[in-house]
N, C-alpha and C positions, 0 to 999 in steps of 0.2 A: 208715109207716117203723118198722122194728124197732130196738131198742137191742141191738147185737151184742157178744158177748164181754165182758160187764159184769164189772167188778171194783169192790169196795167197800173204801174205806179210811176213816181218821178222823184228826183232829188235836184230840182232846179236851183240856179244861182241868179242873183240879181245885184245891181249896184245900189249903193246908198249915195244920194247926191244932196248938195245944198241947192235948193230950188231958186234961191236968189242969185247965186253965182254960176250955177250950172256945173260946178266942179264936183268931182267924185270925192266922197268922204270914206275913209277906211272904216270897215266894220269892226276892226280889231279894237277891243275895249268898249265898243258900243253895243255889239250884238253878243248875247250870252251863248254858251255852248261851243264845243269844239268837236273835231272829227272823232267819232267813236263814242262821244258822250254829249249828244244833243240836249239842248235846253227844252224842257217840256213844261209849259205853263199849265196851271191847274184848269184853265179855261179851254185848253186845246182838246179836241176830240182824240180818241185813241188812234195812234199811228202817225200823229203829226210831231214834228220836231224842228228845231232851229239851231243853227251853228254858224261859225265863221269858216271860210275857206279862202286862204290868201286874204285879200282885202274885201272879199265878197260876203254877202249874206247868203247862206244856203239853207234850204228847208227840204223836208221830206213829207210826203203824203202817204196815206195807207193805200194798199192795192185796191183798184177800182174795177168794176164790172160794167159800168154804164158811162155814157158820155156825160150825163148829168153829174154823176159822182166825181168824175175827173175834172170837169170844169169848176164845179163848186169847191172842190178841195184846193185847187190851185188858187182860185180867187180868194178863198178864205185866208190862206196863208199870206198872199200879197197884201190884203187889207190889214192883217194882223201886224206884219212887219212895218207897214206904213204908220200905223197907229203907235207902234212901239217906239220907232225912232222920232216921231213927232212929239212924243211925250218927253223925250230928252232935249229936243230942239225943234221948235215949230217950223223952222226953215228946212228941215230935212224931209226927204221924200225917197221913193224908190224909183229905179229906172231899169226896165227890162230891155237891155240892148245887148248886141253881140260883143261889142268891144268898146273900150274907152282908153284914152291917153290920160294917165293919172299923174298929178303933180308929185315932185320929189318928196315933199313934206309928208305925204301919205304913205310913203314906201320905205320908211326908215327901219322898221322892225324886221327881225329875221323871218317872221311869218309872212310878211308882205313880199319877201323875195323867194318864198318856197312855192313851187308849182307842183301840185299833184301829190297826194299821199302815196299813190302807187301808179304804176304805168298802166296805160291802156294798150290795146292791140289792134292790128289791122286784120279784118276778117278775110281778106283776099290772100294775104301772104302768111297770116297767122304769126307774124313777127311783132315784137313790141314796137310801139311808136316812140320816136325820140322824145325825151323829156325836155320841155323848154327850160331855159335858164332865166330865172326871174331877176337876177342881179344885173342883167345886160339890157333890159328894156323897161320902159314905162307903160308899155301896152299891156292891158289886162283884158281878159275875155270872160264871158259868162255863158254857161251852157244850160240847156234844158234837157237833162239826161232822162231818158225814158227807160223804165224797168219793166220787163216782160217776164211774167211767171206762167208756168204751165205744168200740169201734173206729170206728164210722161217725159220729164227732162232728159235730154242727152246733148252733148256738145255739138254733134253734127246738125241736129235740128236747129240749135241756136245759131250756128253759123249760116245756115240756109236762110233763116228768118232775118238775120241782120242784113244780108244782101238784098232781101226784098224790102226791108225797111229803108235801105238806101234808095231803091227805086221809087217807092211809094211815099216816103217822107223826105229823105235827103234831097232828092232832085226837085220836087215842087217847092220846097222851102227856099231854094235859090231864087224863085220868082216872087217870093214874099219878103225875104230878108235881104236887103241890099248891101249888107256889110261884106267887105272883101278882105278884112284884116285879121279876123279871128283865126282863120286857118293857118296863119303863121305860127300859131301856138297849139291850137286844139281843133278837133272837129273834122278831120279829113275823112274821106269816104271809108266806110267800114269800121270806124273807131268803136271799140266795144270793150267791155269786161264781162267775163263769165261770172255767174253767181250760182249759188246752190239751188236756186229755183228757176233759172233761165239765163237772162243776160241783161246787161245795161247798155243801151244804145246811146252813144255819146257824140253824135254828129250835129244835132240841132242846137241852135243858140237860144239864149234867153229871150231874144226878140219874139220867138214863137209863142211866148206866153204873155206878150204885151197887151193883148186884147182877148176878150171872150171869143171873138170870131176866129182868131188864130188858134186858140186852145181847141175849139171845136174842129177846126181843120185838122189838127194833129190827130184827134180821135178818129175822124173819118179816114184819114190816110192809114192809120194803124189797122183799122177794120179792113181796108182794101188789101193791105199786105197779108193779113191773116187769112183772108178769103182766098187770095192767090195761092198761098202755101197749102192750105187745106184742100185745094182743088188741083194740086199738082202743076201749078203755073209758075214758071221761073223766068227770070230776066235773061234775054239773049243778047243784051247790049251792055254787058258789064263794063267794058272799056269806056264807052260813052258816059255811063253813069258815073264812073270814077272821075273822068275828066270834067264833067259838069259840076260835080261837088267840089273837087279840089281847086278848080280854077274859077269857081263861082260864075260859070259860063251860062248866061241866060238863054242864049240862042240854042245851045245843045239841050238845056233843060226844057225849053218850050217844045222842041222836036220830040223828046222822049215822052213828055206829058201827053202830047197829041197822039203818039203811036200807041200808048198804053191807056188812053182814055182816063187820065188822071185829072180830076177837076181841081181847080185852084179856089 
């Protein structure tokens, strides 16, 4: 079965920081919009929105069909958020990192202790992933969640694609993103949510949108995964893929990328 008329979107998260101190600033009370009711500025093109998620700033972009659309959409929102927070305080900036340790004074609200509006799942077991407990840690993580839509949607196709996304996106990201803390909370192999149009892939971190080059890498890797699926190619090394992602194991990731000709 082919995935037809594919579109790629995203709802990434990022940190707000004080550029003078380097410390994380909570987005609560700073960024407008909440889950289910994003803020849409009159200057935003259709399909864009902004909201808080825990202490993070989260945004969404419309479905994209080309690398140029994907890169430009993410960069547009990064620049918008940077300008928005700097209008509130010129020392504020954005940071696209996988995880940060946040000071207690930024974690006092109930929202700052709430992780995840709904559970995500493991594509290999199809079980729900454990939900982190925000009141027990000052570690906060930011994801770059990829949304894949296609016309002939069905759950089995989505699960097969998620496993290929692990191979072609999750594994090479280990060689780009050096963070090994985020997966204590989120982003283990096969992390996903099903949607009415396809699925949300939740393995990648915010670091993967920290530069135009990284955003372009994501699009290329997505293309590779879709090509493999549409040509009946599947991963025969799932155990190694899971281990590479969950343990942030660069040695295993390098071997897999070499075997499957995945360019970094």
